[in-house]
N, C-alpha and C positions, 0 to 999 in steps of 0.2 A: 503494500501499500504505500503509495508514491504520498498523500494527501495524511495529515494532522494534527491535530490541536498543539497552540502556539500560546503563549502568554508573554506577555512583558510591560514594561512601564517607561516611557523615554521622555527624555525632557529634550527642547527644540530652541536653538536661538538664533533668531533673523536678524542679521545687520544690513542696511541696504541705506544707498543714498541716491538721491534723484534730484537732476539738476535741469530736467527736459523744458521747453516751456509750455509744452500741450501736450497730458497726456495722451488723447486719444491720436492726433498726429503731429508727433512733436518733428521740430525741424533745426532744433540746435538744442546740444544738453548731451547729457549721461543718463544710467540708470546701472546702478551697480547693486547684486544683490548675492549675502555671502549666508547660507543656513548650514548651521549646524545643528544634527542630532546624535544625543547618547541614549542608546537603549539598554534593559537591563545592566549588569554588573551591579554596584551597589544600589540599584534601584530595584532589583528582584526581576525576577521571571528568568523564561528561558530563550528569550532573544537577546542577542549580546553584541551589540555590532556599535560602530560610530560612522557618520556619514558626514560626509562634507561636500556641496553644492557650491557653485563658485560662478554669477553671471554677469556678465559686460554689454551694456548697449548702448553704443553712441550713433549719435547725429553729427550730422554735417550736409548744411545745405550747398547747393552748387551755384545757382542761379532762381529767382523766381519762386515755385515752387517744387523745387527738382530737389529730392533729400537722399541721400548717401545713407544706409543705415546698416547698423554691421552689427551682429552679436555671438559674441563666442561665450561656451558655456563647458565647464567640465565638471566634474563629481568623481568623489571617491568614495566606498563602502569597506570599513575592514571590521571584519570581526574580533569580538573581544574573546582573547584567551582566558577562561576560569580558572582558578585557583583549583577546585575539585574536578574538575574532567568531566562533568555534567553535559549531557548534549546542551549545545551552543548552537544556534542560529541566525541566517538573517531570514527571515518572511521572503516570500517569493512578491509581493507586493512592495515591498522596499529596495527594490533593484531596479534598475534603469532598463529603463525600453526603448527602444527609435527607430521611427517611420512611422511614414504618412500622415494623419490628422496629430498624432499624438494623446486622440483620444482611444478608451478612456482615463488610464493612467501614465503614457509615455511621453516623450519628446517627438517635436514634427519634424520630419527630415522629407520635405513634400517629394513626389515621384517615385512612393516607395507602399508598400501594401505597410499598416498602422502594423507597426511594433514589428515588424518583421528583422532588422539587421541586429546585429550581436549574435552573440550565442544561443544555439539551439537543443533542444531536450532531442528527445524521440521523435516527436511530432508534433512540437510547438516550442516558440522561444521561448527561455526562461530566464531571463532579462543577466544583466552582468552587474560586475562591481567598478567598472569604470568607464565613463563615458568622455567623448571627447566632440565638441559639432561646431564650425564656425555656419552663420549666415553672413549675405551680401545683397542688401538689395538697394536697388534706383527707384526712388517713389516721386510721383508725382501725382498732388491731387487736384481733383477734377469740381470737389467741390467741400465746404468748409459747413452747412448746417443741410442737411447730416452728412457727414463726415464719408468722403468716397474720393477712393484713390486708386489708380494703376501702379502695377511695378513689374520689376524684372527683378529675378533671384537667382541666386547661387546658392548651392548648400553643400556642406562634407561633415561626415562625421561618423563615428561607429561608437560602439561597446564590446569590451574584454572582461572577460573572467577574474583576471590577473594582472600585475605589474609585468610578471616574466611573458607573455603573451603578448604587452603591449605594444602598436608599430603604430606612428602617427602618421605614414606615410601609407596607410593600408586605411583611407580613409572612403567613404560608400558617396558619392558626389549624383547631384542633381541639379537644372539648372531648369526655369521655365518665365511664362509673361503670366 
């Protein structure tokens, strides 16, 4: 049986900085988010891991309503080894998933099926412990109210199980309008 119940408690801290000039269609500024989660360990339960995610978005005006938007996201999940050698796991819902729209719990990488990039189990994606993703968009605002814009994008990213298999040159790529 591959499925079993787990229990755990966690603490999450989010540090962010946002200097964008407009939340819906930023044309200048940046946004940084660092999310850190500690689960298990002295908090109890059998889920013992530490997860860090970093995301940086920045916006640069080109001219008029044309904007370059870049995003880089990286993250890592590391199991915490317990001193009593009891079962210590990273739940599947905590792992990184990449591809498609990013729905319901993954990261978007346009041009691929949902959550299909990264390590696979026997029949479906099993998620990974390390993520690296970069996006570049050239946006043009067509309307301010409601906010409507067109864009050209290029993205690349991948997910790995551990640091010994990470290859920053093995990134899945996509581009489109």
